[in-house]
Backbone of each chain as ProteinMPNN parsed JSONL, in Angstrom:
{"seq_chain_A": "GAVVSQHPSWVICKSGTSVKIECRSLDFQATTMFWYRQFPKQSLMLMATSNEGSKATYEQGVEKDKFLINHASLTLSTLTVTSAHPEDSSFYICSARGPDWGYGYTFGSGTRLTVV", "coords_chain_A": {"N_chain_A": [[0.885, -0.974, -0.446], [0.254, 2.34, -0.099], [1.26, 3.833, -2.649], [2.069, 5.984, -4.274], [1.844, 7.548, -7.509], [3.53, 9.84, -9.986], [3.164, 11.471, -12.996], [4.223, 13.212, -16.171], [7.099, 11.039, -16.442], [9.264, 11.527, -17.591], [9.963, 14.594, -19.14], [9.913, 16.826, -22.123], [10.133, 20.513, -23.258], [9.809, 23.453, -24.667], [11.012, 26.73, -23.979], [8.571, 29.221, -22.718], [6.249, 27.879, -22.793], [3.554, 25.985, -21.02], [3.821, 22.998, -18.665], [2.337, 20.582, -17.257], [2.509, 18.659, -13.914], [1.456, 15.486, -12.614], [0.515, 14.12, -9.911], [-0.066, 11.056, -8.175], [-2.374, 9.301, -5.291], [-2.483, 6.219, -5.078], [-4.21, 4.241, -3.485], [-4.601, 5.514, -1.326], [-6.106, 8.114, 0.46], [-5.135, 11.637, 0.376], [-4.723, 14.161, 1.946], [-2.638, 15.599, 2.597], [0.28, 17.179, 0.144], [3.48, 16.984, -1.194], [5.713, 18.915, -2.677], [8.163, 18.81, -4.313], [11.981, 19.972, -5.634], [14.822, 19.167, -7.42], [18.199, 19.673, -8.302], [20.74, 18.388, -10.066], [23.007, 16.419, -8.729], [22.224, 17.722, -6.12], [20.707, 17.925, -2.894], [17.144, 17.406, -2.272], [14.723, 19.947, -2.814], [12.653, 21.416, -0.647], [9.262, 22.48, -2.275], [6.711, 23.592, -2.006], [3.677, 22.985, -0.395], [1.286, 21.011, -0.308], [-2.958, 21.636, -0.007], [-5.299, 19.746, 0.306], [-8.396, 21.13, -1.499], [-7.541, 23.722, -0.631], [-5.43, 26.585, -0.789], [-2.292, 26.493, -1.887], [0.805, 26.426, 0.3], [3.306, 28.367, 0.075], [7.021, 27.384, 0.272], [9.79, 30.041, 1.612], [11.111, 31.841, -1.507], [10.085, 31.025, -3.428], [8.054, 31.278, -6.529], [5.038, 31.457, -6.349], [3.138, 32.296, -8.611], [4.498, 31.308, -10.564], [4.857, 28.686, -10.401], [2.031, 26.746, -9.816], [0.141, 25.354, -8.2], [-2.541, 22.979, -7.545], [-5.061, 21.305, -5.883], [-7.371, 19.604, -6.199], [-8.813, 17.14, -5.357], [-8.831, 14.543, -2.852], [-7.105, 12.564, -4.045], [-5.568, 13.438, -6.051], [-2.691, 15.791, -7.103], [-2.127, 18.414, -8.647], [1.159, 20.253, -10.281], [1.817, 22.869, -12.201], [4.18, 24.551, -14.056], [4.59, 27.126, -15.378], [5.213, 29.414, -18.178], [7.771, 28.45, -18.677], [11.556, 28.478, -18.651], [14.629, 27.537, -19.214], [16.214, 27.401, -17.005], [14.122, 26.28, -15.406], [14.695, 23.736, -15.741], [14.667, 20.444, -14.258], [14.776, 18.309, -11.653], [11.329, 17.262, -10.506], [9.751, 16.181, -7.575], [6.771, 14.677, -6.102], [5.187, 13.986, -3.025], [3.238, 11.788, -0.419], [1.583, 11.789, 2.451], [1.174, 8.754, 3.924], [-1.347, 6.27, 4.852], [-1.308, 5.533, 7.486], [0.72, 6.332, 10.339], [2.603, 4.868, 9.973], [3.694, 4.149, 7.409], [5.122, 6.303, 7.007], [6.248, 9.303, 4.898], [5.457, 8.519, 1.406], [6.906, 8.737, -1.659], [6.668, 10.494, -5.077], [7.958, 8.846, -8.067], [9.079, 10.758, -9.394], [9.539, 13.481, -11.747], [11.705, 14.358, -14.839], [11.882, 17.38, -15.894], [12.829, 19.111, -18.699], [14.159, 21.514, -20.222], [14.135, 23.749, -23.486]], "CA_chain_A": [[-0.058, 0.054, 0.241], [0.823, 3.664, -0.006], [1.737, 3.89, -3.614], [2.123, 7.585, -5.056], [2.268, 7.645, -8.877], [3.508, 10.877, -10.648], [3.085, 11.635, -14.376], [4.422, 11.926, -16.678], [8.172, 10.737, -15.636], [9.9, 12.983, -18.196], [9.056, 15.498, -20.546], [10.701, 17.892, -23.059], [9.189, 21.368, -23.584], [9.648, 25.011, -25.416], [10.818, 27.982, -23.478], [7.524, 29.614, -22.776], [5.582, 26.864, -22.769], [3.354, 25.217, -19.336], [3.983, 21.905, -18.479], [1.667, 19.841, -16.069], [2.678, 17.364, -14.108], [-0.217, 15.285, -11.923], [0.631, 13.466, -8.656], [-1.485, 10.618, -7.704], [-1.718, 8.689, -4.368], [-3.604, 5.532, -5.29], [-4.655, 3.515, -2.591], [-5.325, 6.456, 0.11], [-6.349, 9.718, 0.219], [-3.883, 12.454, 1.181], [-5.077, 15.658, 2.628], [-1.299, 17.108, 2.6], [1.475, 16.657, -0.65], [4.554, 18.186, -0.794], [6.217, 19.155, -3.81], [10.13, 19.177, -4.209], [12.528, 20.054, -6.857], [16.045, 18.155, -7.583], [18.891, 19.913, -9.828], [21.724, 17.423, -10.554], [24.371, 16.715, -7.806], [21.903, 18.222, -5.128], [19.266, 17.541, -2.413], [15.697, 17.967, -2.83], [14.207, 21.426, -2.159], [10.778, 21.617, -0.81], [9.084, 24.171, -2.843], [5.193, 23.602, -1.44], [2.897, 22.165, 0.205], [-0.45, 21.32, -1.301], [-3.549, 21.23, 0.949], [-7.24, 19.594, -0.617], [-9.539, 22.1, -0.714], [-7.157, 25.033, -0.294], [-4.499, 27.462, -1.323], [-1.11, 25.547, -1.231], [1.548, 26.828, 0.821], [4.854, 28.009, -1.263], [8.351, 28.107, 0.76], [10.376, 31.199, 0.907], [11.967, 32.047, -2.756], [9.507, 30.204, -4.501], [7.351, 31.593, -7.415], [3.566, 30.95, -6.702], [2.777, 32.581, -10.035], [5.394, 30.477, -11.878], [4.27, 27.365, -9.984], [0.975, 26.168, -9.933], [-0.21, 23.985, -7.589], [-3.331, 22.529, -7.532], [-5.263, 20.164, -4.891], [-8.638, 19.695, -6.155], [-9.404, 15.79, -4.575], [-8.093, 13.567, -2.376], [-6.189, 11.522, -4.444], [-4.598, 14.289, -7.425], [-2.1, 17.262, -6.623], [-0.674, 19.234, -9.673], [1.92, 20.976, -10.558], [2.15, 23.565, -13.354], [5.404, 25.38, -14.43], [4.422, 28.124, -16.446], [6.179, 30.112, -18.947], [9.16, 27.908, -18.708], [12.563, 28.497, -19.098], [15.904, 26.638, -19.435], [16.624, 27.231, -15.453], [13.355, 25.339, -14.725], [14.784, 22.208, -16.167], [15.78, 19.859, -13.161], [13.981, 16.674, -11.262], [10.162, 17.641, -9.345], [9.297, 15.247, -7.017], [6.045, 14.713, -5.37], [5.078, 13.13, -1.581], [1.829, 12.166, 0.415], [1.441, 11.304, 3.924], [0.563, 7.761, 4.16], [-2.665, 5.974, 5.187], [-1.195, 6.004, 8.935], [2.309, 6.884, 10.403], [3.494, 3.577, 9.567], [4.194, 4.705, 6.478], [5.747, 7.722, 7.015], [5.603, 9.776, 3.648], [5.489, 8.698, 0.27], [7.322, 9.868, -2.652], [6.339, 9.434, -6.33], [8.647, 8.225, -8.818], [9.89, 12.205, -9.99], [9.565, 14.173, -12.979], [12.486, 14.877, -15.317], [11.968, 18.257, -17.033], [13.854, 19.326, -19.365], [13.226, 23.035, -21.318], [14.815, 23.841, -24.714]], "C_chain_A": [[1.212, 1.561, -0.025], [1.698, 3.989, -1.481], [1.865, 5.378, -3.881], [2.785, 7.473, -6.56], [2.123, 9.073, -9.511], [3.79, 10.858, -12.143], [3.218, 12.909, -15.076], [6.404, 12.153, -16.076], [9.548, 11.572, -16.19], [9.254, 13.83, -19.161], [9.902, 16.623, -21.017], [9.783, 18.936, -23.379], [10.507, 22.371, -24.256], [9.991, 26.132, -24.416], [9.721, 28.317, -23.704], [6.389, 28.919, -22.532], [5.029, 26.659, -21.445], [3.822, 23.904, -19.426], [3.054, 21.719, -17.038], [2.233, 18.84, -15.591], [1.69, 17.225, -12.846], [0.869, 13.982, -10.958], [-0.663, 12.617, -7.998], [-1.167, 9.875, -6.411], [-3.112, 7.513, -4.964], [-4.075, 4.525, -4.778], [-4.665, 3.862, -1.509], [-5.46, 7.455, -0.327], [-5.329, 10.422, 0.908], [-4.615, 13.729, 1.034], [-3.801, 16.344, 2.367], [-0.549, 16.429, 1.584], [2.028, 17.418, -0.676], [5.12, 18.097, -2.125], [7.836, 19.665, -3.881], [10.478, 19.392, -5.492], [14.029, 19.29, -6.4], [16.967, 18.717, -8.58], [20.252, 18.605, -9.417], [22.63, 17.965, -9.225], [23.879, 17.435, -6.158], [20.816, 17.594, -4.249], [18.265, 18.072, -2.388], [15.201, 19.162, -2.022], [12.71, 21.616, -1.8], [10.512, 22.921, -1.304], [7.579, 24.57, -2.224], [4.653, 22.468, -0.675], [1.539, 22.027, 0.079], [-1.296, 20.583, -0.249], [-4.971, 20.833, 0.058], [-7.911, 20.591, -0.232], [-9.143, 23.599, -0.605], [-6.351, 25.628, -0.761], [-3.479, 26.42, -0.754], [-0.477, 26.545, -0.705], [3.36, 26.308, 0.56], [6.298, 28.176, -0.077], [8.992, 29.421, 0.245], [10.865, 31.172, -0.437], [11.214, 31.218, -3.646], [8.309, 30.7, -5.253], [5.857, 31.467, -7.294], [3.058, 31.455, -8.405], [3.169, 31.532, -10.391], [4.994, 28.543, -11.516], [3.292, 27.097, -9.3], [0.623, 25.13, -9.169], [-2.142, 23.829, -7.318], [-4.227, 20.959, -7.047], [-6.871, 19.935, -4.968], [-9.382, 17.951, -5.581], [-8.179, 15.47, -3.643], [-7.12, 12.605, -2.533], [-5.15, 12.349, -5.713], [-4.338, 15.969, -6.618], [-1.09, 17.377, -8.078], [-0.144, 20.155, -9.513], [2.133, 21.821, -12.204], [3.267, 24.399, -13.656], [4.863, 26.022, -15.42], [5.613, 29.001, -16.754], [7.818, 29.523, -18.539], [10.33, 28.124, -19.229], [13.682, 27.376, -18.955], [16.002, 26.357, -17.768], [15.352, 26.324, -14.832], [13.735, 23.529, -14.79], [15.481, 21.537, -14.483], [14.361, 18.827, -12.677], [12.565, 17.177, -10.189], [9.987, 16.079, -8.824], [7.961, 15.784, -6.26], [5.9, 13.416, -4.289], [3.922, 12.98, -1.116], [2.526, 11.672, 1.611], [0.671, 9.874, 3.574], [-0.769, 7.236, 5.214], [-2.137, 6.353, 6.888], [0.517, 6.442, 8.986], [3.039, 5.792, 9.968], [4.095, 4.04, 8.233], [4.673, 5.784, 5.754], [5.323, 8.174, 5.697], [6.643, 9.197, 2.291], [5.803, 9.094, -1.123], [6.79, 9.085, -4.073], [7.747, 9.117, -6.618], [9.886, 9.317, -9.602], [9.786, 12.192, -11.077], [10.531, 14.85, -13.554], [11.948, 16.047, -16.466], [12.874, 18.75, -17.629], [13.06, 20.582, -20.249], [14.421, 23.55, -21.691], [14.668, 25.013, -25.042]], "O_chain_A": [[2.437, 1.657, -0.087], [2.847, 4.408, -1.337], [1.319, 5.807, -2.865], [3.992, 7.339, -6.76], [1.011, 9.584, -9.643], [4.735, 10.155, -12.499], [2.437, 13.795, -14.73], [6.85, 13.139, -15.489], [10.488, 12.058, -15.56], [8.207, 13.682, -19.791], [10.554, 17.289, -20.212], [8.667, 18.591, -23.767], [11.711, 22.124, -24.317], [8.947, 26.546, -23.911], [9.329, 27.969, -24.818], [5.476, 29.53, -21.977], [5.759, 27.039, -20.53], [4.33, 23.669, -20.523], [3.055, 22.456, -16.053], [2.597, 17.964, -16.376], [1.21, 18.151, -12.192], [1.719, 13.215, -11.41], [-1.722, 13.036, -7.532], [0.023, 9.681, -6.166], [-4.282, 7.82, -5.192], [-4.468, 3.683, -5.585], [-4.72, 3.066, -0.572], [-5.024, 7.817, -1.421], [-4.716, 9.957, 1.868], [-5.02, 14.177, -0.038], [-3.784, 17.509, 1.969], [-0.472, 15.208, 1.723], [1.671, 18.553, -0.359], [4.934, 17.026, -2.703], [8.391, 20.706, -3.527], [9.719, 19.165, -6.434], [14.281, 18.924, -5.252], [16.735, 18.396, -9.746], [20.375, 18.139, -8.284], [22.896, 19.09, -8.801], [24.673, 17.66, -5.244], [20.039, 16.791, -4.767], [18.26, 19.3, -2.473], [15.28, 19.283, -0.8], [11.799, 21.911, -2.574], [11.049, 24.004, -1.069], [7.311, 25.748, -1.987], [5.114, 21.352, -0.433], [0.731, 22.912, 0.361], [-0.981, 19.538, 0.32], [-5.537, 21.602, -0.719], [-8.095, 20.986, 0.919], [-9.947, 24.527, -0.514], [-6.3, 25.076, -1.86], [-3.564, 25.741, 0.269], [-0.894, 27.664, -1.003], [4.11, 25.335, 0.634], [6.456, 29.313, 0.366], [8.924, 29.886, -0.893], [11.176, 29.995, -0.62], [11.775, 30.726, -4.624], [7.297, 30.56, -4.567], [5.342, 31.346, -8.406], [2.627, 30.617, -9.197], [2.345, 30.642, -10.602], [4.927, 27.564, -12.259], [3.448, 27.144, -8.08], [0.837, 23.98, -9.552], [-2.792, 24.779, -6.88], [-4.124, 19.866, -7.605], [-7.575, 20.058, -3.966], [-10.607, 17.873, -5.497], [-7.03, 15.911, -3.637], [-6.474, 11.984, -1.689], [-4.13, 11.828, -6.163], [-5.032, 16.794, -6.025], [-0.038, 16.861, -8.458], [-0.577, 21.036, -8.77], [2.587, 21.236, -13.187], [2.904, 25.471, -13.172], [4.645, 25.38, -16.447], [6.591, 29.282, -16.062], [8.776, 30.209, -18.181], [10.335, 27.987, -20.452], [13.339, 26.282, -18.507], [15.878, 25.217, -17.319], [15.571, 25.678, -13.807], [13.289, 22.544, -14.202], [16.409, 21.985, -13.81], [13.278, 18.701, -13.248], [12.876, 17.459, -9.032], [10.07, 15.06, -9.51], [7.878, 16.94, -5.847], [6.287, 12.264, -4.484], [3.227, 13.986, -1.256], [3.683, 11.27, 1.736], [-0.4, 9.922, 2.968], [-1.051, 7.852, 6.242], [-2.564, 7.365, 7.443], [1.279, 6.749, 8.069], [4.198, 5.959, 9.585], [5.297, 4.299, 8.3], [4.694, 6.121, 4.57], [4.294, 7.713, 5.204], [7.858, 9.295, 2.113], [4.981, 9.768, -1.745], [6.57, 7.894, -4.294], [8.622, 9.085, -5.753], [10.971, 9.049, -10.116], [9.874, 11.131, -11.694], [10.633, 16.002, -13.133], [11.66, 15.76, -17.628], [13.93, 18.866, -17.007], [11.929, 20.64, -20.732], [15.406, 23.805, -20.999], [15.155, 25.425, -26.094]]}, "seq_chain_B": "DAKTTQPPSMDCAEGRAANLPCNHSTISGNEYVYWYRQIHSQGPQYIIHGLKNNETNEMASLIITEDRKSSTLILPHATLRDTAVYYCIVATIIQGAQKLVFGQGTRLTINP", "coords_chain_B": {"N_chain_B": [[12.652, 23.585, 11.734], [14.828, 20.91, 13.172], [18.379, 21.091, 12.454], [20.106, 18.594, 10.382], [23.084, 16.989, 10.699], [25.086, 15.064, 8.394], [27.573, 12.803, 7.216], [29.633, 13.262, 4.421], [29.866, 11.269, 2.784], [30.116, 7.42, 2.63], [31.554, 4.093, 2.804], [31.287, 0.436, 2.207], [31.324, -2.882, 3.136], [30.092, -5.039, 1.167], [27.265, -7.61, 2.674], [28.285, -7.041, 5.025], [27.355, -5.216, 7.787], [25.867, -1.802, 7.883], [26.626, 1.415, 8.5], [25.117, 4.103, 9.618], [25.396, 6.961, 10.852], [24.219, 10.334, 12.324], [23.844, 13.643, 13.243], [21.755, 15.497, 15.393], [21.705, 17.931, 17.147], [19.8, 19.867, 18.511], [17.211, 18.619, 18.376], [14.231, 18.751, 18.726], [11.522, 17.977, 21.062], [8.925, 17.018, 19.971], [9.603, 16.416, 17.696], [10.473, 13.899, 14.782], [12.542, 11.609, 13.811], [13.626, 10.723, 10.473], [14.399, 8.66, 8.377], [15.206, 8.438, 4.927], [15.904, 6.848, 1.697], [17.748, 7.627, -1.562], [17.853, 6.279, -4.925], [19.602, 6.808, -7.693], [17.972, 9.068, -9.369], [15.582, 8.815, -8.987], [12.907, 8.333, -6.607], [12.754, 9.513, -3.36], [13.185, 6.921, -1.007], [10.994, 5.891, 1.623], [12.54, 4.336, 5.16], [12.44, 3.783, 7.896], [11.425, 5.634, 11.043], [11.555, 7.038, 13.963], [10.671, 8.102, 17.424], [11.334, 8.316, 20.552], [12.561, 5.764, 20.982], [13.846, 2.781, 19.594], [13.466, 1.509, 16.872], [12.841, -1.138, 14.616], [12.411, -2.862, 11.208], [11.962, -4.53, 8.897], [13.843, -3.523, 6.75], [15.672, -2.092, 7.919], [17.477, -0.701, 11.097], [16.916, 1.46, 13.603], [18.533, 3.139, 15.927], [18.312, 5.329, 18.583], [19.848, 7.519, 20.282], [19.767, 8.41, 24.023], [19.511, 10.939, 24.861], [18.538, 11.939, 22.395], [19.787, 13.468, 20.656], [21.536, 12.17, 18.925], [21.442, 9.738, 16.542], [21.354, 6.279, 14.973], [21.577, 4.86, 11.731], [21.126, 1.369, 10.546], [21.845, -0.865, 8.543], [21.412, -4.202, 8.161], [22.886, -5.871, 6.703], [24.513, -5.351, 4.143], [23.987, -4.809, 0.464], [24.421, -5.119, -2.523], [22.581, -3.215, -3.664], [21.974, -1.349, -1.869], [23.21, 0.612, -2.496], [23.484, 4.194, -2.096], [22.057, 7.259, -1.536], [21.531, 8.363, 1.335], [19.106, 9.809, 3.516], [19.157, 12.086, 6.538], [16.447, 12.906, 8.204], [14.911, 15.19, 10.626], [11.549, 16.128, 11.747], [8.904, 17.862, 12.32], [4.714, 18.203, 13.927], [3.0, 20.485, 11.77], [0.738, 22.456, 11.519], [-0.936, 19.914, 11.541], [0.506, 18.401, 9.355], [3.061, 16.665, 8.987], [6.369, 18.446, 7.847], [9.051, 17.529, 5.383], [12.109, 18.175, 5.389], [14.797, 18.145, 3.655], [18.338, 17.603, 3.797], [21.926, 17.537, 3.41], [22.859, 14.82, 3.009], [24.252, 11.521, 3.047], [26.492, 9.743, 1.06], [26.087, 6.7, 0.336], [28.551, 3.795, -0.418], [28.424, 0.534, -1.4], [30.6, -1.974, -1.573], [31.933, -4.367, -3.492]], "CA_chain_B": [[13.043, 21.947, 11.621], [16.039, 20.905, 13.222], [19.437, 20.819, 11.16], [20.692, 17.101, 10.925], [24.36, 16.565, 10.574], [25.564, 13.772, 8.312], [28.871, 12.447, 6.574], [28.995, 13.459, 2.975], [30.309, 9.832, 2.121], [30.448, 6.104, 3.44], [31.908, 2.735, 2.13], [31.13, -0.621, 3.389], [31.556, -4.344, 2.23], [28.878, -6.007, 1.056], [27.731, -8.41, 3.381], [28.953, -6.093, 6.284], [26.682, -3.967, 8.492], [25.801, -0.15, 7.111], [26.023, 2.248, 10.044], [25.378, 5.747, 9.121], [25.416, 8.089, 11.918], [23.184, 11.397, 11.973], [23.455, 14.504, 14.621], [20.501, 16.665, 15.261], [21.566, 18.104, 18.49], [18.764, 20.665, 17.667], [16.05, 18.25, 17.712], [13.037, 19.207, 20.26], [10.824, 17.018, 22.305], [8.045, 16.988, 19.341], [9.866, 16.483, 16.314], [10.427, 12.276, 14.77], [14.055, 10.974, 12.977], [13.405, 10.255, 9.688], [15.352, 7.958, 7.356], [15.25, 7.944, 3.238], [17.436, 6.886, 0.551], [17.724, 8.019, -2.341], [18.851, 5.911, -5.533], [19.677, 7.93, -8.232], [16.992, 9.638, -10.564], [14.581, 8.005, -8.016], [12.135, 9.217, -5.65], [13.16, 9.071, -2.085], [12.568, 5.192, -0.73], [11.153, 5.347, 3.191], [12.979, 3.214, 5.552], [12.081, 4.027, 9.014], [11.03, 6.839, 11.63], [11.289, 6.995, 15.283], [10.183, 8.913, 18.316], [12.719, 8.014, 20.685], [12.443, 3.929, 21.155], [14.524, 1.949, 18.793], [13.253, 1.042, 16.419], [13.334, -2.288, 13.776], [11.523, -2.997, 10.674], [12.111, -5.403, 7.371], [14.836, -2.793, 6.049], [16.733, -1.282, 8.534], [17.475, -0.254, 12.526], [17.176, 2.802, 13.907], [18.827, 3.616, 16.959], [18.477, 6.949, 18.781], [20.835, 8.138, 21.805], [18.908, 8.826, 25.146], [19.052, 12.59, 24.688], [18.009, 12.363, 21.078], [20.65, 14.468, 19.491], [22.212, 11.495, 17.223], [21.03, 8.495, 15.734], [21.946, 5.57, 13.348], [20.573, 3.872, 10.769], [21.902, 0.387, 10.588], [21.252, -1.714, 7.496], [22.518, -5.424, 8.714], [23.58, -6.874, 6.116], [24.229, -4.618, 3.186], [24.369, -5.51, -0.39], [25.109, -4.111, -3.908], [20.868, -2.42, -4.137], [21.788, -0.691, -1.06], [24.167, 2.038, -2.929], [22.337, 5.189, -2.29], [21.871, 8.876, -0.71], [20.544, 8.456, 3.051], [18.996, 11.094, 4.265], [18.109, 11.566, 7.512], [15.297, 14.279, 8.587], [13.894, 15.338, 11.664], [10.492, 16.997, 11.281], [7.615, 18.192, 13.16], [3.9, 18.379, 13.029], [3.119, 21.767, 11.8], [-1.094, 22.465, 11.11], [-1.728, 18.975, 11.286], [1.483, 17.587, 8.623], [4.841, 17.154, 9.171], [6.957, 19.145, 6.492], [10.216, 16.519, 5.611], [12.974, 19.021, 4.978], [15.835, 17.363, 3.104], [19.505, 17.852, 4.127], [22.879, 16.611, 2.021], [22.58, 13.274, 3.029], [25.235, 10.382, 3.167], [26.052, 8.956, -0.147], [26.912, 5.237, 0.831], [28.923, 3.468, -1.553], [28.005, -0.883, -1.01], [31.455, -2.653, -2.401], [31.537, -6.068, -3.828]], "C_chain_B": [[14.228, 21.815, 12.23], [16.708, 20.715, 12.075], [20.162, 19.049, 11.594], [21.905, 17.995, 10.023], [25.024, 15.078, 10.064], [26.674, 13.711, 7.336], [28.519, 12.54, 5.304], [28.993, 11.756, 2.079], [30.521, 8.959, 2.543], [30.577, 4.807, 2.387], [31.799, 1.602, 2.661], [30.755, -1.875, 1.973], [30.37, -4.523, 1.806], [28.834, -7.318, 2.097], [27.934, -8.018, 5.116], [27.484, -5.175, 6.964], [27.01, -2.543, 8.204], [25.557, 0.401, 8.626], [26.237, 3.56, 10.053], [24.613, 6.607, 10.308], [24.842, 9.546, 11.328], [23.365, 12.421, 13.555], [22.539, 15.144, 14.438], [20.237, 16.533, 17.067], [20.378, 19.233, 18.584], [17.746, 20.619, 18.294], [14.866, 18.579, 19.471], [11.987, 18.224, 20.394], [9.559, 16.173, 21.083], [8.727, 16.232, 18.24], [10.781, 14.478, 16.383], [11.993, 12.555, 14.25], [13.291, 10.154, 11.704], [14.303, 9.848, 8.932], [14.463, 8.047, 5.761], [16.561, 7.572, 2.912], [16.605, 7.148, -0.623], [18.325, 7.204, -3.954], [18.774, 6.684, -6.867], [18.909, 8.067, -9.399], [15.42, 8.828, -10.38], [14.182, 8.909, -7.661], [12.87, 8.733, -4.587], [12.429, 7.405, -1.317], [12.453, 5.186, 1.0], [11.868, 4.293, 3.66], [12.53, 3.007, 7.156], [12.42, 5.318, 9.754], [10.477, 6.457, 12.688], [11.127, 8.175, 15.974], [11.654, 9.458, 19.29], [13.022, 6.619, 21.633], [13.087, 4.133, 19.859], [13.618, 1.694, 18.296], [13.715, -0.172, 14.936], [12.269, -2.212, 13.127], [12.31, -3.862, 9.545], [13.538, -4.909, 6.628], [16.23, -2.725, 6.996], [16.676, -1.44, 10.525], [17.843, 0.617, 12.919], [17.297, 3.308, 15.745], [19.017, 4.997, 17.602], [18.887, 6.744, 20.372], [19.492, 8.422, 23.074], [18.534, 10.276, 25.254], [18.634, 12.788, 23.623], [19.103, 12.909, 20.349], [21.182, 13.488, 18.701], [21.227, 10.085, 17.619], [21.515, 7.786, 15.067], [21.133, 4.862, 12.756], [21.699, 2.657, 10.267], [21.366, -0.476, 9.187], [22.386, -3.588, 7.853], [23.055, -6.032, 8.203], [23.296, -6.536, 4.527], [24.558, -5.602, 1.919], [24.471, -3.865, -1.555], [24.037, -3.01, -3.95], [21.126, -1.475, -3.205], [22.279, 1.073, -1.258], [23.564, 3.111, -2.766], [23.007, 6.592, -1.804], [21.589, 8.648, 0.284], [20.708, 9.738, 3.599], [18.278, 10.812, 5.597], [17.484, 12.888, 8.43], [14.94, 14.279, 9.766], [12.764, 16.431, 11.021], [9.237, 16.776, 12.325], [6.303, 18.716, 12.488], [3.732, 20.106, 13.049], [1.63, 22.287, 10.637], [-1.423, 21.196, 10.477], [-0.919, 18.218, 9.974], [2.669, 17.762, 9.27], [5.624, 17.669, 7.953], [8.428, 18.239, 6.741], [11.625, 18.589, 4.712], [14.569, 18.462, 4.658], [17.085, 17.699, 3.636], [20.449, 17.534, 3.476], [22.515, 15.398, 1.876], [24.177, 12.923, 2.997], [25.118, 9.686, 1.821], [26.816, 7.704, 0.067], [27.301, 4.159, -0.846], [28.801, 1.576, -0.769], [29.746, -1.468, -2.296], [31.522, -4.262, -2.431], [32.781, -6.523, -2.86]], "O_chain_B": [[14.984, 22.718, 11.87], [16.23, 20.355, 10.999], [20.536, 18.559, 12.659], [21.884, 18.944, 9.239], [25.39, 14.178, 10.82], [26.718, 14.661, 6.555], [27.449, 12.109, 4.876], [28.335, 11.327, 1.131], [31.477, 9.182, 3.287], [29.86, 4.601, 1.408], [32.25, 1.576, 3.806], [30.321, -1.891, 0.821], [29.52, -3.861, 2.401], [29.832, -7.975, 2.393], [27.716, -8.714, 6.108], [26.747, -4.541, 6.209], [28.156, -2.095, 8.249], [24.774, 0.08, 9.52], [27.273, 4.126, 10.4], [23.403, 6.764, 10.473], [24.963, 9.875, 10.148], [23.083, 12.013, 14.682], [22.31, 15.499, 13.282], [19.516, 15.899, 17.837], [20.116, 18.724, 19.673], [17.154, 21.581, 18.783], [14.947, 18.56, 20.699], [11.738, 17.654, 19.332], [9.291, 14.98, 21.223], [8.122, 15.203, 17.938], [11.355, 13.934, 17.326], [12.509, 13.67, 14.33], [12.545, 9.188, 11.869], [15.189, 10.667, 8.691], [13.281, 7.742, 5.605], [17.687, 7.744, 3.379], [15.392, 7.022, -0.791], [19.457, 7.616, -4.207], [17.691, 7.234, -7.068], [19.085, 7.328, -10.368], [14.556, 8.444, -11.169], [14.534, 10.057, -7.93], [13.561, 7.72, -4.691], [11.242, 7.084, -1.263], [13.345, 4.715, 1.705], [11.999, 3.306, 2.936], [12.287, 1.848, 7.493], [13.353, 6.042, 9.406], [9.426, 5.824, 12.79], [11.352, 9.247, 15.412], [12.52, 10.311, 19.097], [13.587, 6.557, 22.724], [13.033, 5.141, 19.154], [12.632, 1.55, 19.018], [14.781, -0.027, 14.337], [11.234, -1.777, 13.63], [13.52, -3.635, 9.508], [14.253, -5.71, 6.027], [17.372, -3.15, 6.822], [15.906, -2.21, 11.099], [19.034, 0.902, 12.794], [16.41, 3.686, 16.51], [19.865, 5.758, 17.136], [18.405, 6.07, 21.282], [18.329, 8.614, 22.72], [17.454, 10.706, 25.659], [18.187, 13.929, 23.509], [19.128, 12.588, 19.161], [21.376, 13.888, 17.553], [20.605, 9.679, 18.601], [22.307, 8.309, 14.283], [20.119, 4.317, 13.191], [22.797, 2.882, 9.758], [20.141, -0.549, 9.089], [23.581, -3.868, 7.76], [23.801, -6.855, 8.735], [22.425, -7.02, 3.804], [25.109, -6.7, 2.0], [24.533, -2.636, -1.517], [24.431, -1.882, -4.245], [20.528, -0.439, -3.497], [22.005, 2.127, -0.685], [22.681, 3.1, -3.623], [24.204, 6.872, -1.737], [20.424, 8.941, 0.015], [21.644, 10.451, 3.964], [17.407, 9.995, 5.897], [18.12, 13.633, 9.176], [14.547, 13.174, 10.141], [12.957, 17.273, 10.145], [8.822, 15.771, 12.901], [6.204, 19.284, 11.4], [4.136, 20.858, 13.936], [1.595, 22.408, 9.413], [-1.956, 21.078, 9.374], [-1.622, 17.365, 9.431], [3.143, 18.706, 9.903], [5.331, 17.068, 6.919], [8.944, 18.149, 7.855], [11.622, 19.514, 3.9], [15.403, 18.435, 5.563], [16.732, 18.626, 4.365], [19.985, 16.993, 2.472], [21.968, 14.902, 0.891], [25.101, 13.735, 2.941], [24.084, 9.161, 1.408], [28.044, 7.667, -0.015], [26.643, 3.931, -1.861], [29.124, 1.465, 0.413], [29.812, -1.3, -3.514], [31.222, -5.093, -1.574], [33.024, -7.717, -2.687]]}, "name": "protein", "num_of_chains": 2, "seq": "GAVVSQHPSWVICKSGTSVKIECRSLDFQATTMFWYRQFPKQSLMLMATSNEGSKATYEQGVEKDKFLINHASLTLSTLTVTSAHPEDSSFYICSARGPDWGYGYTFGSGTRLTVVDAKTTQPPSMDCAEGRAANLPCNHSTISGNEYVYWYRQIHSQGPQYIIHGLKNNETNEMASLIITEDRKSSTLILPHATLRDTAVYYCIVATIIQGAQKLVFGQGTRLTINP"}
């Protein structure tokens, strides 16, 4: 149990376009999901906390108008990178809290975004 | 959230126990210690977590010192597939949810 599916696993887009990444909890309901970004050879950086039915909470320095987060249901959160630029190229990872504390937090497999 | 300190890298022979230390000297009473690992280009994988008691599961054991200022993750019989970056994280409950903030982790290499 406690599987988080992330889609797509990789995407290439042109500068100026927008890209949507989906994060689904497959076998449990997740009222809270988290979005991270990871650059090569670096650790994960928390971008925002996504709460079902309310606005996301962004970490300091993360542009909320650029990284749009929608958590419309208990099993789906989306991250849209708007007007993407090459510097947005990164590995984006979502996570969700499992059905009970025994699962800790489950992470998706990540999305490799390349902006050309 | 409390800051954690881990050695940047470690090596261990296959079949031996891998002991990964973590210092979290500023941890507060309601903060949990989590361990995750990340194999290249994949999402982090949950290993174990604890509050104050030692914990064991099918993957590893977590030893937390009595003062809770440090902990050790033990992989009892390391295999080549255990080569990964291991992250020690302390997290507290904020508005009903715990927020996991990753440090730099320890790159563990298991050698044949």
